[in-house]
C-alpha positions in Angstrom: -5.4 18.9 -4.0 -2.7 16.4 -3.2 -3.7 13.7 -0.8 -1.4 12.5 1.9 -1.3 8.9 3.1 -3.2 8.7 6.4 -1.2 7.2 9.2 -3.4 6.6 12.3 -1.9 6.4 15.8 -2.8 2.8 16.1 -0.1 1.8 13.7 2.5 2.6 16.4 0.6 0.3 18.8 0.2 -2.6 16.5 2.7 -5.4 17.2 3.7 -7.4 14.2 5.7 -10.6 14.6 9.0 -10.7 12.7 10.2 -14.2 13.5 12.1 -16.6 11.2 9.6 -18.4 9.0 8.7 -21.9 10.1 9.9 -24.4 7.6 6.6 -26.2 7.5 4.7 -23.0 6.5 7.0 -22.5 3.5 7.7 -26.1 2.5 7.4 -27.0 -1.2 3.8 -27.6 -2.0 2.4 -25.1 0.4 0.6 -21.9 -0.7 3.2 -19.7 1.0 6.0 -21.4 -1.0 4.0 -21.0 -4.2 3.5 -17.3 -3.6 7.2 -16.8 -3.2 8.5 -18.9 -6.0 5.7 -17.8 -8.4 6.6 -14.2 -8.0 10.3 -15.0 -8.2 9.8 -16.9 -11.5 8.0 -13.9 -13.1 11.0 -11.7 -12.0 13.7 -14.0 -13.3 16.1 -12.4 -15.6 14.9 -8.9 -14.7 16.7 -6.2 -12.7 13.6 -5.1 -10.7 14.1 -1.5 -11.7 11.4 1.1 -12.4 10.9 0.1 -16.0 10.2 -3.5 -15.0 7.6 -2.5 -12.5 5.6 0.1 -14.5 2.6 -1.6 -16.0 1.7 1.0 -18.7 3.4 3.1 -21.3 2.4 6.6 -22.6 1.4 7.5 -19.0 2.5 10.6 -17.3 2.4 11.6 -13.6 0.5 14.9 -13.6 -2.9 16.3 -13.1 -5.2 14.7 -15.7 -7.4 17.7 -16.6 -8.1 19.6 -19.7 -5.4 19.3 -22.3 -3.6 16.6 -20.3 -6.5 14.1 -20.3 -5.3 12.5 -23.5 -2.4 11.1 -21.5 -5.0 8.7 -20.0 -6.8 7.8 -23.2 -3.5 7.2 -25.1 -2.0 4.8 -22.5 -1.1 1.2 -23.5 0.2 -1.8 -21.6 4.0 -1.9 -21.3 5.7 -4.7 -23.1 8.5 -4.6 -20.5 6.3 -5.0 -17.5 7.3 -8.0 -15.4 3.6 -9.2 -14.8 2.4 -8.4 -18.3 -0.7 -10.6 -19.0 -1.4 -11.5 -15.4 -5.2 -11.6 -14.8 -6.7 -8.7 -12.7 -4.3 -5.9 -13.6 -7.0 -3.9 -15.5 -9.4 -4.1 -12.5 -7.6 -1.0 -11.2 -8.0 2.0 -13.4 -5.1 3.9 -14.9 -6.3 7.3 -13.5 -9.2 9.6 -12.6 -9.8 12.9 -14.3 -9.0 16.0 -12.3 -6.8 13.8 -10.1 -3.0 13.8 -9.8 -1.2 10.7 -11.2 -2.5 7.4 -10.0 -3.6 8.7 -6.6 -6.7 7.3 -4.8 -7.6 4.7 -7.3 -10.4 2.2 -7.0 -10.3 -1.6 -7.5 -13.1 -3.4 -9.1 -14.6 -6.4 -7.2 -17.5 -7.1 -9.6 -18.4 -5.8 -13.1 -20.1 -2.8 -11.4 -18.7 -2.5 -7.8 -15.4 -1.2 -6.5 -13.5 -0.8 -3.2 -11.7 2.4 -2.2 -10.1 4.0 0.8 -12.7 6.1 2.7 -10.2 8.7 3.8 -9.6 9.7 0.2 -13.1 11.2 0.0 -16.0 10.5 -2.3 -15.9 10.1 -6.1 -19.6 10.2 -6.8 -20.2 13.8 -5.7 -17.5 15.1 -8.0 -18.6 13.1 -11.1 -15.0 12.5 -12.0 -14.3 10.3 -14.9 -12.6 6.9 -14.1 -10.4 5.6 -16.9 -9.9 1.8 -17.4 -7.6 0.2 -19.8 -8.7 -3.3 -20.9 -6.5 -6.2 -21.9 -6.8 -5.1 -25.6 -5.6 -1.5 -24.9 -9.1 -0.2 -25.3 -10.1 2.6 -22.9 -13.4 2.6 -21.0 -14.8 5.6 -19.2 -17.0 5.4 -16.1 -18.3 7.5 -13.3 -19.4 6.6 -9.8 -23.1 6.7 -8.9 -22.8 6.1 -5.1 -20.4 5.1 -2.3 -21.1 3.7 1.2 -18.7 3.0 4.1 -18.2 -0.5 5.5 -18.9 0.0 9.2 -16.5 2.5 10.7 -13.6 1.2 8.7 -11.5 2.9 6.0 -13.2 0.7 3.3 -15.8 2.2 1.0 -17.9 0.3 -1.5 -18.9 2.1 -4.7 -21.0 1.4 -7.8 -20.3 2.6 -11.3 -22.8 4.0 -13.8 -22.5 0.9 -16.1 -20.9 -2.6 -16.1 -17.4 -3.1 -17.3 -16.7 -5.8 -19.9 -14.8 -9.0 -19.1 -11.8 -7.6 -20.8 -11.5 -5.2 -17.9 -12.6 -7.7 -15.3 -12.5 -7.6 -11.5 -10.4 -9.1 -8.7 -11.4 -12.1 -6.5 -10.8 -11.6 -2.8 -8.7 -13.6 -0.3 -11.2 -16.0 1.3 -12.3 -15.9 4.9 -10.5 -19.2 5.6 -7.1 -18.0 4.4 -5.5 -18.8 7.8 -6.0 -22.5 7.1 -3.6 -22.3 4.2 -1.3 -19.3 5.0 0.9 -18.4 8.0 -0.3 -15.4 10.0 2.8 -14.9 12.1 5.3 -14.5 9.2 5.7 -12.4 6.1 4.5 -14.0 2.9 5.1 -12.8 -0.6 2.6 -10.0 -1.5 2.2 -7.7 -4.4 1.8 -3.9 -4.0 0.9 -1.0 -6.2 1.6 2.7 -6.0 0.5 6.0 -7.6 3.3 5.6 -10.2 1.4 2.7 -11.8 4.1 0.4 -10.6 3.6 -3.1 -9.3 6.2 -4.5 -7.0 7.1 -6.9 -4.2 5.4 -6.3 -0.9 6.3 -8.7 2.0 2.9 -9.0 3.8 1.7 -10.2 7.2 -1.9 -11.3 7.4 -3.3 -10.0 10.6 -6.9 -9.1 11.4 -8.4 -6.5 11.3 -5.3 -5.1 9.6 -2.8 -6.5 7.1 0.8 -5.3 7.4 3.7 -5.0 5.0 7.3 -4.0 5.2 9.5 -3.1 2.2 12.7 -3.9 4.3 11.7 -7.6 4.7 12.2 -10.5 2.3 10.3 -13.8 2.1 11.9 -17.3 1.9 12.3 -18.2 -1.8 10.6 -15.0 -2.8 11.5 -11.7 -4.5 14.8 -10.0 -3.5 14.6 -6.8 -1.5 15.3 -4.6 -4.6 11.9 -5.6 -5.9 10.2 -4.0 -2.8 8.9 -0.4 -2.8 7.9 1.5 0.3 4.4 3.0 0.3 4.4 6.8 0.4 2.0 9.8 0.7 -0.5 9.7 -2.3 -0.4 5.9 -2.6 -3.6 5.6 -0.5 -6.4 3.4 -1.7 -4.3 1.4 -4.3 -4.5 -2.3 -3.9 -2.4 -4.9 -1.9 -2.6 -8.3 -3.5 -1.3 -11.9 -3.8 -0.2 -13.5 -7.0 -1.6 -17.1 -7.2 -0.7 -18.7 -10.5 -1.6 -16.1 -13.2 -4.3 -14.4 -11.0 -4.0 -11.4 -8.7 -6.1 -11.8 -5.5 -7.1 -8.8 -3.6 -6.2 -8.6 0.1 -6.3 -4.9 1.2 -5.7 -1.3 0.2 -3.1 1.2 1.3 -4.6 2.8 4.4 -1.4 3.8 6.3 2.2 3.5 5.3 2.6 -0.1 6.4 -0.8 -1.6 6.2 -4.5 -1.6 5.4 -7.8 -3.3 6.3 -8.0 -7.1 6.0 -10.8 -7.6 3.4 -11.3 -11.2 4.5 -12.5 -9.8 7.9 -14.9 -7.5 6.1 -16.2 -10.0 3.6 -19.8 -10.2 4.7 -20.1 -6.5 5.4 -18.8 -5.6 2.0 -21.3 -8.0 0.4 -24.1 -6.4 2.4 -23.1 -2.9 1.1 -22.8 -4.3 -2.5 -26.3 -5.6 -2.2 -27.6 -2.3 -0.9 -26.0 -0.4 -3.8 -27.4 -2.8 -6.4 -30.9 -2.5 -4.9 -30.7 1.3 -4.4 -29.5 1.8 -8.0 -32.0 -0.7 -9.6 -29.5 -3.2 -10.9 -30.9 -6.3 -12.5 -28.1 -8.4 -11.1 -27.1 -8.7 -7.5 -23.3 -8.9 -7.7 -21.4 -10.3 -4.7 -17.7 -10.7 -4.0 -15.9 -13.6 -5.5 -13.7 -15.5 -3.0 -10.6 -17.1 -4.5 -10.7 -20.8 -3.5 -7.6 -22.2 -1.8 -8.9 -25.7 -1.7 -6.2 -27.0 -4.1 -3.5 -26.2 -1.5 -2.7 -28.2 1.6 -4.0 -26.9 4.9 -1.2 -26.0 7.3 -3.4 -26.0 10.4 
């Protein structure tokens, strides 16, 4: 079954601000300036084409079932990928058995817990195999034990049948005080991911309860428009991120075509569900979210 990206009616009512960026918000030394110039530096000397954006090689977009499953277990990291070696890439799996391409993927937020779009349906009832590729090109196979919804949102928290090693890792989250360091009325440089296992530029506006993005926008000192990719049907659940230094920081997932839930606004609720899943599945360690500290950056308000 091929999933379609869910586009709720509220997206047409949501007003996003598309104003010229205030100079002070993007001044040298600010976090917004760093996000822009950091991504642009990684892209320097590259064309921004499909080969630059694809994170893995030996991967094929088709239904990973039966005789095609080897296409997941033979995948390696691409040597041409523009963000090769950046921390956090392997926190999102390279595919799920019995699923088409890279649709409806999860993103790890602890060695055991993941986030996923609720509208994509449950993984734990199907016992599908989730395939991770670690930084050494070693494949790890896991299944989901249980998933729970965060309130009435599109965010699900899930738990795997075993911890993943540090070589796979997990993503820290944007902290709840992000608005002290980043503009909320202008697009900043974000990083998106789609079902083609491509990582690309995604101009992002940090609203609450939703984060919005627009592939037709550009960000001051950031990636050129040819690095942006529009989200399409089937891209649901894949992560939306920021690139801080050499670390990807999780912000949201693809819920509708131009946005998703702001995880910072769900921080405590996600932690509560992670605790519930750990307790309910008799984990010896009570994993919680890891906020990415922005304290080294100057506050803008």
